[in-house]
N, C-alpha and C positions, 0 to 999 in steps of 0.2 A: 509508498508502494514497495520500497525496499524492505521495510519491516514485514509487510505481508508475505513476501517471498521467503524471508528468513524464518518466519513462523512456520511455513510449510516444512522447512528443513528441521526446525526445532520439534515439530510434532513427532519426529522419529527418534528423538532423544529418549534414553531410558531414565525417567524421572520418578521420584516418589509420588504417591497418589496426590498429595496436597499440591505439590508443584505442578503436576500434570493438569489438575483442575484449574489452577490459576492460569496456566498457559492456554487452556481451552477458552477460558473467559476473555483473556486478552486477545486471542485470535478473533473471537466473535466481535469484539469492539473495533478492532482494526479493519476487519473485513467490511463492517457496516460503514465505516468512514470511507474506505476505498470505493464502495459502491456509490456513495454520494458524489465523490470526486469524478468517478467515471460517468455518472449521469450528467454532471455539469459539463464535462468535456464533450459528451455526445451532443449536448445542446449547442455547443460552439461549432461542432462539425456541421450540424444542420443549418446553423445561422450563416456560416461562411462557405460551406461546401455546396456541392451540386449533387442532385439525385442521379444515380446511374440507371441503367435499363431495368434493373431488378428493384428499383425504388430505394435502395440503400444509399445513404449520403456518404460522400468521401471528400477529402480535400488533400491536396499535395502541393509541393513547391511550385508547380507550374500554374497554379491558380492565381488570378490577379488579386484575390482576397487573402492569400497566404500570409502576408506580413501582419494583417489585422488578426488573423487566427492565432498566429504565433504569439503576438503581443498579449492577447487575452488568455491563451493557454498558459503562458508563463506566469501571468498574474494569478491564475487559478492554482498552479502547481507550487507557487511560492507561499501560499497561505499555510500558516502553522495550524496544526490540529492538536488539540489537547486530548489526551487519552487518560481518563481517570482509572488508574490501576495500581494495586499494591505491588511493590517489587517482588519478583519471584525468587525464592531462595534456591540456589543451585547447590547440589552436593559437591563437596570439594574434589571428589574423585571423577566427576564428569569430564570426559574427554570429547571435545567437539572442535571443529575448525574455528580459528580465530575470526574469520570473516562473518560467520554466523553469530558469534557473540557480539562483535562490534555493532552489527545492525540492530541488535536488541539491547545493548548495554544499558540504556536508560530504564529498562523494565526489569533488570536483573540485579541480584545481589549475591555475593559469595558467602 
């Protein structure tokens, strides 16, 4: 999920056309994986949570099932996800905050 947020910031970078296209493709792949993870987390909320008056499920620390939810959610979030993508070549003159580069470093090359 950190990479998904960093990609949002990276979409504002001034990149050559080829690198911009690669970034867009990478974003699409990461967003798809994030949607799968979110759907699985939502299943856990339904499994362990309670429906509110509006029919939406929620769970919080006050729930007797909280510990079970946290255990399963942690197991879900610790799963590694493989993203098949070519490294994106960044221009040497690109100036961006280090935090944005660190979150995406496995997908970038200088």
